[in-house]
N, C-alpha and C positions, 0 to 999 in steps of 0.2 A: 538342422532347420530350427530356428528359434521363433516362436509365435509371439507377436507383438500386437497389443491393442492400442490404437491411437484414438483416445476419447477426447476429441476436440470440441470447440464451440464456435461462436461467430466472431471471436477475436483471435484466438489461436486455433485455427482450423485444423481438422485432421490431416489434411495434405501438407500443412506447414510442418507438423511433427514428422510425417513420413519423409518429406524432402530432407529435413535436418538429420534424421536418423540414417538415411541412405548415404548422405555425404560423409558421415563420421564412422560408419560401420566397417569401412574397409572391405575386405572380402568375406565378411561374415554373412551367412545366409539367413536373412530375416523374412518371415512371412507375416504380412500385415493384414489386420482387420481394422475397421474404423467404426466409430460411433459419433454422431453429431448431437451435441447437447444444446439447449436453447439459450443459455446465457450469451450476451447480455440483453437479448430481446425480451427474455423473461428474467426478473431479478433472481439472484441466488438467495438461499435461505437454509434453515436447518433441515437436514434429512437424516432420519434415524439417529445415530450416535455422533454425527458431526454437525457443525454449526453453519458452515458456509459451503454450499454445494449447489450444483445444477443437475436437473434430471432426477430420475427415480432409481431406487435400488433395483427394481425389476428390470429397467432398461439396461443397467450395467450388468446384471447377472446374465441377461440374454446375450450380451456381447462378449462375455468373459470366458466361456468354456474353452479350456485348453490353453489359454494365454499364460505364458510364463513371465511376460513383461507387459506392463501397462504404463503409458505416458498420458498425462492429462493436465488440465488446469483446474477443473471444477467437478469432475466425476465423484459421486458419493461413495467412497470406500469405507463403509460402515462396518461394524462388527459382524452383522449378518452377511454382508457381501463377502468379507474376507473369509469367513467360516465356510463359504460355499465355493471358494476358488482354490482348490488344493494345488494346482499347478503353478500358481503365481509365486514368483520369487522377488520381483523388483517393481516398485511403483516410483516413477519419476513425476514429480509435481512441479510445474513451471510457475510457482508463486514464491513470494518471499518466505512463506511458511506453509506447511502442508495441512492447513486447517480443515480440508475436506477429507482427511484420512484419520481414522481412529488408530492412533499410534500404538496404544496398548494392544489392541486387537491385531494390528500388523505384526508386532513383536511376538505375540502369543502364537501367531500362525507362521512365524518364520519368514516374514516378508520384509525386505529392506526398503526403506522409504527415503528418497532423496528429494531435494527441493532446489530452488533457484534464487538465492539471495542476490539483490542488486539488479535484477533484470529490468526494473523500471526506474532505476535511480535517476537517470538523466531526465526522463520524462516528468517524474514527480517533482524533481527540483525545479525544472523550468516552470511547471504549472504553479508551484508555490510562489515563486517570484512574480509570475504573472498576476496571481491573485493579489499580492501585495501592491503592485503598481496600480491595478484596477481599483483597489479600495482607496489607496492614498490619493489618487487623482480623479476619483468619481467617474471613471470611464463608462461602466455599464449604465449607470443612472443617467448621465448626460446624453448618452446615445439614445436611450429609450425616450427621454423627454423631447429631444430634437425630432425624433421620428413621429412623435405624437403632436408636433406642431408648436412645441414650447421651447423658445430660445432662452436658455438659462444663463444670461449674461451675468446674473448676480453671483454665479459661482466664481467670478473673477474678483468679487469683493473680498477684502482681506479676511473677514471673519469666516467666510465660506471656502476660502482657497485651500487646496491640499498642501501636503508637505512632501519634500523630496527625500529620497533614500540617502543621497549624499549628505554626510554629516549627521544623519540620524543614528540612534542606537537601536539595533535590532536584536531581539533575543530569540535564540533557537533552543527549543526544548527537545533534546535528543540530537546526537551527533553521530549517526550511522552513515551509511553510504549516501543517503539523500541529503542529510544535514550538511555533510562536508561539501557537496556540490553547491548547495544554497549559500553556504558561507563564502565559497570562492567567488560566486557571482556577486554577492553583496559587497565583498571587498572591492571588486572592480567598480562598483557604483560609488565607493567611497564611504560606505556605512561603517560604523563601529559595531562589531558583532560580539555578542555575549552568548555563551553556551552553558546550559544546565544539563548535565548528564553524569550520573554517578560512575559510569563505566569509562568515561573519556580519559585519555592520557593528557595531563596538563602540559607536559613538554611538547607533545605533538600539536596540541592546540596553539601553543606559543609559536611554533614553526608555521602554523597555518594563518597566523595573524588574528586569532580570536582569543577572547578572554573567558576562562572557566570560572563560573560563579555558582552559588547556591540558587535554587529556584526562586525563593522569595526575593533575593537581591535582583535577579534577572527581571522579575515582574515590576519591581519598584523603578527600575532604571530604563526600561525599554518603551519606546514609543510605538514599536511594532513587535509583536510576538507571533512566532510561527511554530506549530507543533510538528515534531518529526520523531517522536518516540514510538517504541513498540507497545502494543496494548497487552498488558498482563494483569493479573489480579492486583498487583501492586500499583500499576499506573492507571487503573480505572478511576475516572474523574480526578485525574492528576491536577487539572485546573478546575476549580469549583468556586462556589459562592464565597468562601472564606478568603482564599488567596487571590481571587480576581479583583478584590477590593484594593489590592496593592498597586494595581496598574495606574499609571499617571492619567489624569483627566484627558480624554480624547484619544486614548491609545487605540491602535488597530490590532485585531486578533484574527489569526488565520489558522484554520485546521483543514489540512489536506492529507492527514495521516490516518487516524482512526476515530470514529465518532465517540467511542467510549472514553477517550482521553479527556474529553471536555464535558462538563456538566452544563447542558444547554438551558436548564430551567431559569437561572438568574439573568440570562443575557438580554431578554426583551426589556426588562426594567432598566438595565445598565445602558442600553442603547437609547431608550427614550429619555433618560436623564442626561445623556451626553457624556457620562463617565467613560463609556466605551464609544469611541468615535466611529468605528466601522467594524463590521464582521464579515469575513469571507470564508465560506465553508464548502467543502467538496464531499464531506462524509458526515454521517448522521447517526444518532443513537438508534433510530429505526429507519431502515432503507427499503423503499422510498419513504420519506416523511409524509405524514398524513396531510391532507389538503388544508386542515385547520391548524397546522403547526404554527405556534405563536410567532415564531421569528419571520414568517412570511409577511406579517403586518408591521414588523418593527422597522425603524428607519435605518438606512445605510447598511443594508445587508446584501451581500452577493452570494448566490447559491448556484452550484453546479452539480450535476448528477454523478458523482464519484468517477470523474474523468481524468484524474491526475496522471494515471499510468497509461492512458489510451493513446499510444502512438504505434505506428506500424513497425517502427524499429523495436519497440518493446516486445511485440508478438514474436518477431523473428529471433530476438536475443533470448527470450525465454525458452523457445524450442531448442536453440543451439546449446544453451546451458544444460538442459535435460539430456540432449543427445550426447554431450560430452561426458556426463555422469554415467550414462548407460554404456558408452564405449569403454570407460574405465572398468565398469563392473564386468562386462563380457570379456575384457582383456585380462581379468584376474587381479585387478587393482581395486582398492577401496575407493568409492566415490568421495569427492571432497566435502559434500554437504549431506551428511547422513543425519536424518531426523531422529532415528531410534538406534543409537549405537549399541544398545544391548543385544541387538539381533546379529551383530557381526560375529559373535561366537559360533553361529550356525555356519558361517561361510569362512571356515578356517583357512582356506587356500588363498583368500584375497590378500594381496600384498599391500602394505600401507602406502 
């Protein structure tokens, strides 16, 4: 009998984990306990030694006794929690990165941590393209104006009209799973796609029909720029007041990746001057942004509350990826997506 804690939330519910694990566990005898966390009804935030988590350490500790396996999206596996969970061997996190787990503490306590890259790639890519279309064609603003009784026929005037994706140059900053899907969709629209990513394979990009360039070159040439990079210390404020000046007059900027990739401070002035034609953002440096956030009063801004990955398919896909990782672990194989490979030495019997 293997004891499993399914610590779900209001997106990937505990029962979604349980159903996925039962389907993939074969004849293994799993005993489940569950924990319901408040995200996204309540925003995630820092908890103990982790930066993005939901619920409290005490809630998790009360649910963990005896658990050998834990699967979650947002539970706070801090150093204190891990130190008090001696039976725990495996944590499966159904996110693109296990930012709610203190990886050093997990390694120190001999706990293998797996994660779920690409689980929301389709959803996030579709959302980014949707933001681009909404910004380029003034869809949210014209909808709001019409509902308030204002028929904006002047949007058809040449100086106010939007631009098409077909024939436009679109720059993608980052070319992982999401960026590749965005590029494929943009190619179908007839856009010319530039990519800035130091880890991208130029030959592969050529096969994909996109052009690999340096970031500054991308900014100079793109009428639309969309961010798809991972947030690391090196990519913090990757786009900032210095290099944003390189954008062509009236360019559209989209950030549905991570708030920290973009320095928001210079954007209100750029929008008011018209240097930046429109901004569409789903992520923020502070989430949720304060009510007096300057961009709320800037022109041509579209804001959504971190929804890019919010599809029902994403929830099920995330649970299925974690269930597959656990099935490999219980079957004596190394999981595909190990976040702390140094801990593998503890599990000498796991086959590659």
